[in-house]
C-alpha positions as CSV (number, residue, x, y, z in Angstrom):
1,X,-7.5,-29.3,19.1
2,X,-11.2,-28.4,19.6
3,X,-11.7,-25.4,21.9
4,X,-13.6,-27.5,24.4
5,X,-13.6,-24.9,27.2
6,X,-14.1,-22.0,24.8
7,X,-17.1,-19.9,24.0
8,X,-20.0,-20.8,21.7
9,X,-18.4,-18.6,19.0
10,X,-15.2,-20.6,19.2
11,X,-17.0,-23.9,19.0
12,X,-19.0,-22.6,16.0
13,X,-15.7,-21.6,14.3
14,X,-14.3,-25.1,15.0
15,X,-17.4,-26.8,13.6
16,X,-17.3,-24.7,10.4
17,X,-13.5,-25.4,10.0
18,X,-13.8,-29.1,10.5
19,X,-17.0,-29.9,8.6
20,X,-18.7,-29.2,5.3
21,X,-22.4,-28.6,4.5
22,X,-23.9,-31.7,2.8
23,X,-27.4,-33.0,2.2
24,X,-28.2,-36.0,4.5
25,X,-28.2,-39.2,2.3
26,X,-31.6,-40.5,3.4
27,X,-33.1,-37.1,4.1
28,X,-31.8,-34.9,1.2
29,X,-34.2,-32.1,2.2
30,X,-31.9,-31.3,5.1
31,X,-28.4,-30.1,5.0
32,X,-25.9,-30.5,7.9
33,X,-22.4,-29.6,8.9
34,X,-20.8,-33.0,8.7
35,X,-17.2,-34.2,9.1
36,X,-14.8,-33.9,6.1
37,X,-13.0,-37.0,7.3
38,X,-14.9,-39.1,9.8
39,X,-12.0,-40.9,11.5
40,X,-9.7,-37.8,11.5
41,X,-12.3,-35.6,13.3
42,X,-13.3,-38.4,15.7
43,X,-9.6,-38.9,16.7
44,X,-9.0,-35.2,16.9
45,X,-11.7,-34.5,19.4
46,X,-12.4,-37.7,21.2
47,X,-9.5,-37.5,23.6
48,X,-10.1,-33.9,24.7
49,X,-13.9,-34.4,25.0
50,X,-13.5,-37.6,27.1
51,X,-11.1,-35.7,29.4
52,X,-14.1,-33.3,30.0
53,X,-16.5,-36.2,30.6
54,X,-18.2,-35.5,27.3
55,X,-19.1,-37.9,24.5
56,X,-17.2,-38.1,21.2
57,X,-18.3,-35.8,18.3
58,X,-21.6,-37.5,17.5
59,X,-22.8,-34.1,16.3
60,X,-20.6,-34.4,13.2
61,X,-22.4,-37.4,11.6
62,X,-25.9,-38.2,10.4
63,X,-26.4,-41.5,12.3
64,X,-28.8,-44.2,11.0
65,X,-31.4,-43.9,13.8
66,X,-31.7,-40.2,13.3
67,X,-31.9,-40.4,9.5
68,X,-34.7,-43.0,9.7
69,X,-36.6,-41.0,12.3
70,X,-36.2,-37.7,10.4
71,X,-37.4,-39.5,7.2
72,X,-40.5,-40.8,9.0
73,X,-41.3,-37.4,10.4
74,X,-41.0,-35.6,7.1
75,X,-43.1,-38.3,5.4
76,X,-45.7,-38.2,8.2
77,X,-45.8,-34.6,9.4
78,X,-49.0,-35.3,11.4
79,X,-46.8,-37.0,13.9
80,X,-45.6,-33.7,15.1
81,X,-47.4,-30.8,13.4
82,X,-48.6,-28.2,15.9
83,X,-47.2,-30.2,18.8
84,X,-44.5,-29.5,21.5
85,X,-41.6,-31.6,20.6
86,X,-38.4,-32.7,22.4
87,X,-35.5,-34.1,20.5
88,X,-33.5,-36.0,23.1
89,X,-29.7,-36.4,22.6
90,X,-30.0,-34.3,19.5
91,X,-26.4,-34.6,18.2
92,X,-26.4,-32.7,14.9
93,X,-30.0,-31.6,15.4
94,X,-31.2,-33.6,12.4
95,X,-34.4,-35.0,14.0
96,X,-35.3,-31.6,15.6
97,X,-34.9,-29.9,12.2
98,X,-37.1,-32.5,10.5
99,X,-39.8,-31.9,13.2
100,X,-39.6,-28.1,12.7
101,X,-39.9,-28.5,8.9
102,X,-42.9,-30.8,9.5
103,X,-44.7,-28.0,11.5
104,X,-43.9,-28.8,15.1
105,X,-43.6,-26.0,17.5
106,X,-42.0,-25.3,19.7
107,X,-39.1,-27.7,19.1
108,X,-36.6,-28.2,21.9
109,X,-33.3,-30.1,21.1
110,X,-31.2,-31.1,24.1
111,X,-27.8,-32.7,24.4
112,X,-25.1,-32.9,27.2
113,X,-22.4,-32.0,24.7
114,X,-21.9,-28.2,24.2
115,X,-20.6,-28.8,20.7
116,X,-23.8,-30.6,19.7
117,X,-25.8,-27.6,21.0
118,X,-23.8,-25.2,18.8
119,X,-23.9,-27.6,15.8
120,X,-27.7,-27.9,16.1
121,X,-28.0,-24.1,16.1
122,X,-25.8,-23.8,13.0
123,X,-27.7,-26.6,11.2
124,X,-31.1,-25.2,12.1
125,X,-30.1,-21.8,10.7
126,X,-28.8,-23.6,7.5
127,X,-32.2,-25.1,7.0
128,X,-34.2,-22.0,7.9
129,X,-36.1,-23.4,10.9
130,X,-36.5,-22.5,14.6
131,X,-35.1,-24.9,17.1
132,X,-34.4,-24.2,20.7
133,X,-31.0,-26.0,21.4
134,X,-29.9,-26.4,25.0
135,X,-27.2,-28.2,26.9
136,X,-29.2,-30.1,29.4
137,X,-29.7,-33.6,30.9
138,X,-33.5,-33.9,30.9
139,X,-33.7,-37.6,31.9
140,X,-36.3,-37.8,34.7
141,X,-38.0,-34.5,33.8
142,X,-41.4,-33.8,32.3
143,X,-41.9,-30.4,30.8
144,X,-45.2,-31.2,29.1
145,X,-43.8,-32.2,25.7
146,X,-46.4,-33.8,23.4
147,X,-43.9,-35.8,21.4
148,X,-40.4,-37.1,22.4
149,X,-38.1,-38.1,19.6
150,X,-34.9,-40.2,20.2
151,X,-32.6,-41.5,17.6
152,X,-29.8,-44.0,18.3
153,X,-30.0,-44.0,22.1
154,X,-29.7,-47.8,22.7
155,X,-26.0,-48.3,22.0
156,X,-24.9,-48.4,25.7
157,X,-26.6,-50.5,28.3
158,X,-26.7,-48.2,31.3
159,X,-27.9,-45.2,29.3
160,X,-30.5,-47.2,27.4
161,X,-32.0,-48.5,30.6
162,X,-32.2,-45.0,32.1
163,X,-33.6,-43.4,29.0
164,X,-36.2,-46.0,28.3
165,X,-37.5,-46.0,31.8
166,X,-37.9,-42.2,31.6
167,X,-39.6,-42.4,28.2
168,X,-42.0,-45.1,29.4
169,X,-43.1,-42.8,32.2
170,X,-43.8,-40.0,29.7
171,X,-45.7,-42.4,27.5
172,X,-47.9,-43.4,30.4
173,X,-49.0,-39.8,31.0
174,X,-49.9,-39.5,27.3
175,X,-46.9,-38.4,25.4
176,X,-46.1,-39.9,22.0
177,X,-42.6,-41.4,22.0
178,X,-40.8,-42.3,18.8
179,X,-37.4,-44.1,18.5
180,X,-35.2,-44.5,15.5
181,X,-32.8,-47.5,15.9
182,X,-30.7,-49.5,13.5
183,X,-30.6,-52.6,15.6
184,X,-28.4,-51.4,18.5
185,X,-27.6,-54.0,21.1
186,X,-29.8,-52.6,23.9
187,X,-33.0,-51.9,22.1
188,X,-35.8,-53.6,24.2
189,X,-37.4,-56.7,22.7
190,X,-40.9,-55.8,23.8
191,X,-43.1,-52.8,24.4
192,X,-42.5,-51.4,21.0
193,X,-44.6,-51.1,17.9
194,X,-43.0,-50.7,14.5
195,X,-44.0,-47.7,12.3
196,X,-41.5,-47.8,9.4
197,X,-38.3,-49.4,8.3
198,X,-35.6,-48.0,5.9
199,X,-32.3,-48.9,4.4
200,X,-30.1,-46.0,5.5
201,X,-26.6,-45.1,4.1
202,X,-24.1,-44.3,6.9
203,X,-20.4,-43.7,7.4
204,X,-19.0,-47.1,6.9
205,X,-15.8,-46.2,8.8
206,X,-17.9,-45.8,12.0
207,X,-20.4,-48.5,11.5
208,X,-20.2,-52.2,10.7
209,X,-22.0,-51.8,7.3
210,X,-22.3,-48.9,4.8
211,X,-26.1,-49.5,4.8
212,X,-28.0,-50.0,8.0
213,X,-31.6,-51.3,8.2
214,X,-33.2,-48.8,10.5
215,X,-36.6,-49.0,12.2
216,X,-38.8,-46.3,13.6
217,X,-40.7,-47.5,16.7
218,X,-43.2,-46.1,19.1
219,X,-43.4,-47.1,22.7
220,X,-46.6,-49.2,23.0
221,X,-46.5,-50.3,26.7
């Protein structure tokens, strides 16, 4: 079982043992620690993590929304270059790493899952970039970020409502907010402007299709 209550070093050892380093399908410039066997790792960790009140191992997969958002950032580095960036619900750190590679700084990556924080640190090191990874719930906070990035955050109704209300507040004070989403159920139907769309390969065992059409949006009021 995953050392859920262990140290960061124990979590890092677990991540290294249960994953392998692979290029991200839609963002091959970036390499991540990803699950050897998607379903096996999910089942192995989900029960223990849920007992702690933490989410399943989202950090072990390159989800469609994050892949699309990372691709957009690398293709359009002016979105983040020289700007203070927050990657919300970072998971593997994919989007934060893309922002750092595109010249953003500082880049802060937050997640409530301590495994995600450790995975993000390992993945940032693998790609040779600086990312400040922290276990924090920042919903409701404003620490002066210029750009907020959020991939795949509209899959659960309650969370989506809280997150989007917070992001709209940040947009109103002048922050740039970018969302990557593959058509999740609770993506709002208005207040968004489309920036790009991609056909993204994903883990078919965890999604309804092996390819997900993924859109990058900005909050437009």
